[in-house]
N, C-alpha and C positions, 0 to 999 in steps of 0.2 A: 693096364686101365685108361682110359681115355677118357680130353674133355671137351665138353663141348663149349668152344666159345661164341659170344653171337657178338656184333656187326652191322652193327645204325650206321653207316657214315654221309654226314651233310654236308654237299658240297656246292658252294656260290656257282652260281651260274651267270648272274651275268650283276656289274659291275659301276657301280657311279665312275665317271672318266669326262668326270668333266674337266677341260684342262686351260680353263681361263683362269688366272692366276687368283684371280678372288674367289677363289670358291674353296673348300675342303670338303674331302669325300669324305660318308659315315665311312666308320670303320665299325666291327663289333668290339659293344664286354662282357658280351656275357652268349653264353649257347648251352643251351641241354642238350643232349643227347636224346634222345627217340629213342622209347621205350623196347626192344620187339616183345610182339603180342607171339601171349603164350598160347593163341593159339593158332599162328602158322607156324610157330616151334613144333607141336607137338602133330602138326601133319606134312613138316619137313618144307611148307615154304616160303622161297626167296623169291627178293621181289626192288623195285623202288615205286617209289613216290617225289612228284617233280610239283609244292606249290613259289609258289607266286604270292605278292604280298609289299604293302607297304610299310616303310619305315615316317614314322611320324618328327616331328621335330622337338617333339617329346624324350626320342629311340623307343620308345615300343614298335610295336609289330601290330597291325590293319589290315584286316583290309586279307586277308589271308584267303585264298584257295588255289585248291583243289586243278592243277594242268595238266597232268597224267598220272595212273596210278599203278601199279601193274599186275597191282589186286589188291578190290578197296579194305583188307586187312589188312595193310599197311599204312590207313590216309587217319585219322585217326590219329593215331602213335605219332605220325608227323606233324598234322598240325596243332597238336598241343605242345612238342618242342617249338616250332616257330612260335606260338603266340608267350615262350615265354621267353624267348631271345629278348636285349636287349645292346639298343644299338648307341654308339657318341653318332650324328644324329647331322646330315649334310647341313654346309654351310656358303652364302652367299654372302659377303662385305659383311662377314661379321653373325652374319642373321640364320638360324635356326631357319629350315627349309623342311619338304616334305620329301621323299624320294619313293616311287613307286614302282610297281615293275619290277621290281627284285626280285630273282626266281633262287630258286635251291633246289638241287636233287637228296634226298634222301638213299641209299645203299641198304638195304637188307640183303643180310646174306649171316649163315650157319659158318661157320669154322669151326674144323674138329682137329686135336690137339691130339695129337699121338704125348 
């Protein structure tokens, strides 16, 4: 009997790379994995979705936008996951600042385990 494993992987595409000694990069506190859309599973669809967002001074995500999605069926799942992320925000001179244009890629794969 085989079992289907659903895999939704998030990959950070861009990160804060400020080399200023007075700057501290943002870091993830919690990330929620997206839920594989049932309709995609039923149709055997795999794909990806790339989102762009801002990390606020409070460490939440805002201004979430779709950069690219191989199939629109994955878009809502990816947006919902990113909207639940929480970060330790970027700091300059101990002051929290917004970080815009952070991108993350979500890969949706169906793997069959024997």
